[in-house]
DSSP file (Angstrom, degrees, kcal/mol; ACC not computed):
  #  RESIDUE AA STRUCTURE BP1 BP2  ACC     N-H-->O    O-->H-N    N-H-->O    O-->H-N    TCO  KAPPA ALPHA  PHI   PSI    X-CA   Y-CA   Z-CA
    1    1 A M              0   0    0      0, 0.0     2,-0.0     0, 0.0     0, 0.0   0.000 360.0 360.0 360.0 126.3   92.7  -29.8   32.2
    2    2 A D     >  -     0   0    0      1,-0.1     4,-1.7     4,-0.0     5,-0.1  -0.205 360.0 -97.3 -83.4-178.4   91.9  -33.1   30.6
    3    3 A G  H  > S+     0   0    0      1,-0.2     4,-2.0     2,-0.2     5,-0.2   0.877 118.6  51.5 -69.4 -39.9   88.5  -34.5   29.6
    4    4 A K  H  > S+     0   0    0      2,-0.2     4,-2.3     1,-0.2    -1,-0.2   0.901 109.4  49.6 -71.4 -38.5   87.9  -36.6   32.7
    5    5 A M  H  > S+     0   0    0      1,-0.2     4,-2.4     2,-0.2    -1,-0.2   0.908 111.6  49.1 -64.5 -41.5   88.6  -33.8   35.0
    6    6 A L  H  X S+     0   0    0     -4,-1.7     4,-2.3     2,-0.2    -2,-0.2   0.871 110.7  50.6 -65.5 -34.6   86.2  -31.5   33.2
    7    7 A A  H  X S+     0   0    0     -4,-2.0     4,-2.1     2,-0.2    -2,-0.2   0.905 110.7  49.2 -67.3 -43.2   83.5  -34.2   33.2
    8    8 A R  H  X S+     0   0    0     -4,-2.3     4,-2.2     2,-0.2    -2,-0.2   0.904 110.3  50.8 -64.0 -42.3   83.9  -34.7   36.9
    9    9 A L  H  X S+     0   0    0     -4,-2.4     4,-2.4     1,-0.2     5,-0.2   0.933 111.2  48.6 -57.1 -49.9   83.7  -30.9   37.5
   10   10 A G  H  X S+     0   0    0     -4,-2.3     4,-2.2     1,-0.2    -1,-0.2   0.875 111.1  49.6 -62.7 -34.8   80.5  -30.7   35.4
   11   11 A A  H  X S+     0   0    0     -4,-2.1     4,-2.6     2,-0.2    -1,-0.2   0.860 111.3  48.8 -74.4 -31.4   78.9  -33.6   37.3
   12   12 A I  H  X S+     0   0    0     -4,-2.2     4,-2.5     2,-0.2    -2,-0.2   0.925 112.7  48.7 -68.5 -41.4   79.8  -32.0   40.7
   13   13 A V  H  X S+     0   0    0     -4,-2.4     4,-2.2     2,-0.2    -2,-0.2   0.925 112.8  48.5 -62.6 -46.0   78.3  -28.8   39.5
   14   14 A F  H  X S+     0   0    0     -4,-2.2     4,-2.7     2,-0.2    -2,-0.2   0.931 111.7  47.9 -56.9 -51.0   75.2  -30.6   38.3
   15   15 A V  H  X S+     0   0    0     -4,-2.6     4,-2.5     1,-0.2    -1,-0.2   0.895 110.3  51.8 -63.7 -40.5   74.7  -32.5   41.5
   16   16 A A  H  X S+     0   0    0     -4,-2.5     4,-2.0    -5,-0.2    -1,-0.2   0.884 109.4  51.0 -60.9 -38.1   75.2  -29.4   43.6
   17   17 A F  H  X S+     0   0    0     -4,-2.2     4,-2.8     2,-0.2    -2,-0.2   0.932 111.0  48.0 -64.2 -49.1   72.5  -27.6   41.5
   18   18 A V  H  X S+     0   0    0     -4,-2.7     4,-2.4     1,-0.2    -2,-0.2   0.880 111.4  49.4 -59.5 -40.1   70.1  -30.5   42.0
   19   19 A I  H  X S+     0   0    0     -4,-2.5     4,-2.3     2,-0.2    -1,-0.2   0.890 111.8  48.4 -65.8 -41.8   70.7  -30.6   45.7
   20   20 A T  H  X S+     0   0    0     -4,-2.0     4,-2.4     2,-0.2     5,-0.2   0.933 111.4  49.9 -65.9 -46.3   70.1  -26.9   46.1
   21   21 A A  H  X S+     0   0    0     -4,-2.8     4,-2.5     1,-0.2    -2,-0.2   0.914 111.6  49.8 -57.9 -43.5   66.9  -27.0   44.0
   22   22 A T  H  X S+     0   0    0     -4,-2.4     4,-2.3     1,-0.2    -1,-0.2   0.910 109.2  50.6 -63.2 -41.9   65.6  -29.8   46.1
   23   23 A A  H  X S+     0   0    0     -4,-2.3     4,-1.6     1,-0.2    -1,-0.2   0.899 110.7  48.3 -65.4 -35.7   66.4  -28.0   49.2
   24   24 A I  H  X S+     0   0    0     -4,-2.4     4,-0.8     1,-0.2    -1,-0.2   0.926 112.2  50.5 -66.1 -41.2   64.5  -24.9   48.1
   25   25 A E  H >< S+     0   0    0     -4,-2.5     3,-0.6     1,-0.2    -2,-0.2   0.902 111.4  46.8 -63.5 -40.1   61.5  -27.0   47.0
   26   26 A W  H 3< S+     0   0    0     -4,-2.3    -1,-0.2     1,-0.2    -2,-0.2   0.804 108.0  57.1 -68.4 -32.7   61.3  -28.8   50.3
   27   27 A S  H 3< S+     0   0    0     -4,-1.6    -1,-0.2    -5,-0.2    -2,-0.2   0.616  85.0 103.6 -79.0 -14.1   61.7  -25.5   52.3
   28   28 A R    <<  -     0   0    0     -4,-0.8     2,-0.5    -3,-0.6    -3,-0.0  -0.473  69.7-133.8 -69.1 135.7   58.6  -24.0   50.5
   29   29 A K        -     0   0    0     -2,-0.2     2,-0.3     1,-0.0    -2,-0.1  -0.798  22.3-123.4 -90.9 132.7   55.4  -23.8   52.5
   30   30 A E        -     0   0    0     -2,-0.5     2,-0.3     1,-0.1    -1,-0.0  -0.544  21.9-121.0 -72.4 133.3   52.4  -25.0   50.6
   31   31 A D        -     0   0    0     -2,-0.3    -1,-0.1     1,-0.1     0, 0.0  -0.590  28.7-118.0 -72.2 137.0   49.6  -22.6   50.4
   32   32 A A        -     0   0    0     -2,-0.3     3,-0.1     1,-0.1    -1,-0.1  -0.495  34.5-102.6 -70.8 143.9   46.4  -24.0   51.8
   33   33 A P        -     0   0    0      0, 0.0    -1,-0.1     0, 0.0    -3,-0.0  -0.425  47.8 -95.6 -67.6 137.8   43.7  -24.3   49.3
   34   34 A P        -     0   0    0      0, 0.0     3,-0.1     0, 0.0    -3,-0.0  -0.248  42.1-108.6 -61.8 145.0   41.2  -21.5   49.7
   35   35 A A        -     0   0    0      1,-0.1     2,-0.1    -3,-0.1    -3,-0.0  -0.495  39.3-105.1 -71.9 138.2   38.2  -22.4   51.8
   36   36 A P        -     0   0    0      0, 0.0    -1,-0.1     0, 0.0     3,-0.1  -0.409  35.4-116.1 -69.2 139.1   35.1  -22.8   49.8
   37   37 A S        -     0   0    0     -2,-0.1     2,-0.1     1,-0.1     0, 0.0  -0.498  34.7-104.4 -74.8 142.9   32.7  -19.8   50.2
   38   38 A P        -     0   0    0      0, 0.0     2,-0.5     0, 0.0    -1,-0.1  -0.430  30.5-130.9 -70.1 141.7   29.4  -20.7   51.8
   39   39 A V        -     0   0    0     -2,-0.1     2,-0.7    -3,-0.1     0, 0.0  -0.814  14.1-141.8 -95.9 129.1   26.5  -20.9   49.3
   40   40 A L        -     0   0    0     -2,-0.5     2,-0.7     2,-0.0    -1,-0.0  -0.806  13.3-160.1 -92.4 113.1   23.4  -18.9   50.4
   41   41 A V        -     0   0    0     -2,-0.7    -2,-0.0     3,-0.0     3,-0.0  -0.846   6.2-161.1 -96.2 121.2   20.2  -20.7   49.5
   42   42 A L        -     0   0    0     -2,-0.7     2,-0.0     1,-0.0    -2,-0.0  -0.824  25.3-107.8-101.9 137.8   17.3  -18.6   49.4
   43   43 A P        -     0   0    0      0, 0.0     2,-0.3     0, 0.0    -1,-0.0  -0.375  38.7-150.3 -60.4 139.0   13.7  -19.9   49.6
   44   44 A H        -     0   0    0      1,-0.1     3,-0.1    -2,-0.0    -3,-0.0  -0.750  19.1 -99.8-115.2 160.5   12.0  -19.6   46.2
   45   45 A D        -     0   0    0     -2,-0.3     2,-0.1     1,-0.1    -1,-0.1  -0.434  52.0 -94.0 -72.0 149.0    8.4  -19.2   45.3
   46   46 A P        -     0   0    0      0, 0.0    -1,-0.1     0, 0.0     3,-0.1  -0.421  36.7-130.3 -67.2 140.4    6.6  -22.4   44.3
   47   47 A D     >  -     0   0    0      1,-0.2     4,-2.3    -2,-0.1     5,-0.2  -0.800   8.9-156.5 -98.1 117.5    6.7  -23.0   40.6
   48   48 A P  H  > S+     0   0    0      0, 0.0     4,-2.1     0, 0.0    -1,-0.2   0.841  95.8  55.0 -63.6 -29.8    3.2  -23.8   39.2
   49   49 A L  H  > S+     0   0    0      2,-0.2     4,-2.7     1,-0.2     5,-0.2   0.903 107.2  50.5 -70.4 -36.4    4.8  -25.6   36.2
   50   50 A R  H  > S+     0   0    0      1,-0.2     4,-2.2     2,-0.2    -1,-0.2   0.937 109.8  49.6 -64.0 -43.5    6.7  -27.8   38.6
   51   51 A D  H  X S+     0   0    0     -4,-2.3     4,-2.1     1,-0.2    -1,-0.2   0.908 111.1  49.8 -62.5 -38.4    3.6  -28.6   40.4
   52   52 A S  H  X S+     0   0    0     -4,-2.1     4,-3.0     2,-0.2     5,-0.2   0.904 108.3  53.4 -63.1 -42.1    1.9  -29.5   37.2
   53   53 A Q  H  X S+     0   0    0     -4,-2.7     4,-2.0     1,-0.2    -1,-0.2   0.896 109.0  49.0 -62.7 -36.6    4.8  -31.6   36.1
   54   54 A L  H  X S+     0   0    0     -4,-2.2     4,-2.2     2,-0.2    -1,-0.2   0.893 109.1  52.2 -67.6 -40.8    4.5  -33.5   39.4
   55   55 A R  H  X S+     0   0    0     -4,-2.1     4,-1.5     1,-0.2    -2,-0.2   0.951 111.5  47.8 -60.3 -47.4    0.7  -34.0   38.9
   56   56 A C  H  X S+     0   0    0     -4,-3.0     4,-0.9     1,-0.2     7,-0.2   0.850 108.5  54.0 -67.0 -31.4    1.4  -35.4   35.5
   57   57 A Q  H >< S+     0   0    0     -4,-2.0     3,-0.6    -5,-0.2    -1,-0.2   0.904 107.3  51.2 -62.2 -42.8    4.0  -37.7   36.8
   58   58 A M  H 3< S+     0   0    0     -4,-2.2    -2,-0.2     1,-0.2    -1,-0.2   0.783 101.8  61.0 -68.1 -25.9    1.6  -39.0   39.3
   59   59 A L  H >< S-     0   0    0     -4,-1.5     3,-1.3     1,-0.2     2,-0.3   0.803  85.0-177.2 -71.1 -26.0   -1.0  -39.7   36.6
   60   60 A G  G X<  +     0   0    0     -4,-0.9     3,-1.0    -3,-0.6     4,-0.3  -0.499  64.9   1.5  70.9-128.3    1.4  -42.1   34.9
   61   61 A Q  G >  S+     0   0    0     -2,-0.3     3,-1.6     1,-0.3    -1,-0.3   0.820 127.4  64.7 -64.7 -32.2    0.2  -43.6   31.7
   62   62 A K  G X> S+     0   0    0     -3,-1.3     3,-1.7     1,-0.3     4,-0.8   0.727  84.6  76.6 -69.6 -19.2   -3.1  -41.6   31.9
   63   63 A A  G <4 S+     0   0    0     -3,-1.0     3,-0.4     1,-0.3    -1,-0.3   0.803  83.0  66.9 -60.1 -27.2   -1.0  -38.4   31.5
   64   64 A A  G <4 S+     0   0    0     -3,-1.6    -1,-0.3    -4,-0.3    -2,-0.2   0.695 107.7  37.8 -66.1 -21.6   -0.7  -39.2   27.8
   65   65 A E  T <4 S+     0   0    0     -3,-1.7     2,-0.4    -4,-0.3    -1,-0.2   0.492  92.3 106.0-105.3  -9.0   -4.5  -38.6   27.4
   66   66 A D     X  -     0   0    0     -4,-0.8     4,-2.1    -3,-0.4     5,-0.2  -0.590  60.7-150.7 -79.9 127.8   -4.8  -35.7   29.8
   67   67 A A  H  > S+     0   0    0     -2,-0.4     4,-2.3     1,-0.2     5,-0.2   0.869  96.4  52.8 -65.7 -35.5   -5.2  -32.3   28.0
   68   68 A G  H  > S+     0   0    0      2,-0.2     4,-2.2     1,-0.2    -1,-0.2   0.910 110.7  47.5 -71.3 -38.1   -3.5  -30.3   30.7
   69   69 A C  H  > S+     0   0    0      2,-0.2     4,-3.0     1,-0.2     5,-0.2   0.921 110.7  50.8 -66.6 -39.6   -0.4  -32.6   30.6
   70   70 A L  H  X S+     0   0    0     -4,-2.1     4,-1.9     2,-0.2    -2,-0.2   0.893 112.0  47.9 -67.2 -38.6   -0.2  -32.4   26.9
   71   71 A R  H  X S+     0   0    0     -4,-2.3     4,-2.1     2,-0.2    -1,-0.2   0.889 112.0  50.3 -64.6 -39.4   -0.4  -28.6   27.1
   72   72 A L  H  X S+     0   0    0     -4,-2.2     4,-2.6     2,-0.2    -2,-0.2   0.937 109.5  49.5 -65.2 -49.0    2.3  -28.6   29.8
   73   73 A W  H  X S+     0   0    0     -4,-3.0     4,-2.4     1,-0.2    -1,-0.2   0.877 110.1  51.8 -60.5 -39.6    4.6  -30.8   27.8
   74   74 A A  H  X S+     0   0    0     -4,-1.9     4,-2.2    -5,-0.2    -1,-0.2   0.920 111.5  47.0 -63.6 -43.7    4.1  -28.5   24.7
   75   75 A E  H  X S+     0   0    0     -4,-2.1     4,-2.2     1,-0.2    -2,-0.2   0.899 113.6  47.2 -67.1 -39.4    5.0  -25.4   26.8
   76   76 A M  H  X S+     0   0    0     -4,-2.6     4,-2.3     2,-0.2    -1,-0.2   0.908 111.5  51.4 -70.4 -34.7    8.1  -27.1   28.3
   77   77 A R  H  X S+     0   0    0     -4,-2.4     4,-2.6     1,-0.2     6,-0.2   0.919 110.4  49.2 -63.6 -44.9    9.2  -28.3   24.9
   78   78 A N  H  X>S+     0   0    0     -4,-2.2     5,-2.3     1,-0.2     4,-0.8   0.877 111.3  50.0 -63.0 -37.2    8.9  -24.8   23.6
   79   79 A R  H ><5S+     0   0    0     -4,-2.2     3,-0.5     2,-0.2    -1,-0.2   0.918 110.5  48.8 -68.8 -39.1   10.8  -23.4   26.5
   80   80 A F  H 3<5S+     0   0    0     -4,-2.3    -2,-0.2     1,-0.2    -1,-0.2   0.884 113.8  46.7 -63.6 -40.7   13.6  -25.9   26.0
   81   81 A L  H 3<5S-     0   0    0     -4,-2.6    -1,-0.2    -5,-0.2    -2,-0.2   0.538 114.7-115.0 -81.7  -5.7   13.8  -25.2   22.3
   82   82 A G  T <<5 +     0   0    0     -4,-0.8     2,-0.3    -3,-0.5    -3,-0.2   0.638  65.9 145.1  88.1  12.8   13.8  -21.4   22.8
   83   83 A K      < -     0   0    0     -5,-2.3     2,-0.5    -6,-0.2    -1,-0.3  -0.651  40.3-145.0 -87.8 138.1   10.5  -20.9   21.1
   84   84 A T        -     0   0    0     -2,-0.3     2,-0.5    -3,-0.1    -5,-0.0  -0.895  13.0-132.7-106.8 137.0    8.2  -18.2   22.5
   85   85 A S        -     0   0    0     -2,-0.5     3,-0.0   -10,-0.1   -10,-0.0  -0.737  17.5-143.3 -88.0 125.8    4.5  -18.8   22.4
   86   86 A L        -     0   0    0     -2,-0.5     2,-0.0     1,-0.1     5,-0.0  -0.621  26.1-103.1 -84.5 144.3    2.4  -15.9   21.1
   87   87 A P     >  -     0   0    0      0, 0.0     4,-1.2     0, 0.0     3,-0.5  -0.369  29.2-117.5 -61.7 150.4   -1.0  -15.1   22.6
   88   88 A A  H  > S+     0   0    0      1,-0.2     4,-1.6     2,-0.2    -2,-0.0   0.827 112.3  57.2 -61.6 -37.9   -3.9  -16.2   20.5
   89   89 A S  H  > S+     0   0    0      1,-0.2     4,-1.1     2,-0.2    -1,-0.2   0.846 105.2  51.2 -63.8 -36.5   -5.2  -12.6   20.1
   90   90 A S  H  > S+     0   0    0     -3,-0.5     4,-0.7     1,-0.2    -1,-0.2   0.828 107.1  52.9 -71.9 -31.1   -1.9  -11.4   18.5
   91   91 A T  H  X S+     0   0    0     -4,-1.2     4,-0.6     1,-0.2     3,-0.4   0.875 107.5  50.7 -71.3 -38.1   -1.8  -14.3   16.0
   92   92 A S  H  < S+     0   0    0     -4,-1.6     3,-0.3     1,-0.2     4,-0.3   0.813 107.6  53.2 -70.0 -28.1   -5.3  -13.5   14.6
   93   93 A S  H >< S+     0   0    0     -4,-1.1     3,-0.5     1,-0.2    -1,-0.2   0.683  97.3  67.9 -81.4 -17.1   -4.6   -9.8   14.2
   94   94 A E  H 3< S+     0   0    0     -4,-0.7    -1,-0.2    -3,-0.4    -2,-0.2   0.800  90.8  61.9 -71.3 -27.8   -1.5  -10.6   12.1
   95   95 A G  T 3<        0   0    0     -4,-0.6    -1,-0.2    -3,-0.3    -2,-0.2   0.720 360.0 360.0 -70.9 -23.0   -3.5  -12.0    9.2
   96   96 A R    <         0   0    0     -3,-0.5    -1,-0.2    -4,-0.3    -2,-0.1   0.396 360.0 360.0 -83.1 360.0   -5.3   -8.8    8.5
């Protein structure tokens, strides 16, 4: 066998392999994506902090002077930062 004949035989085998692989890929049935599971939304209890936030939002610029809003913002900031607020009675007994 000379080089040209060997090259032609290799090309034929390669083309046959590509045609077979293509036929197998086309014959596959695609799996349908799984249907999304329904999300159950349960009614929740009203959040007093949320209600206070809405009240402060309605006050607008005056909320910066409102003691309740300032206290609420301090509590929300502590929650966000992961700080726990200690009751006033426990902090006074620690000094003794």
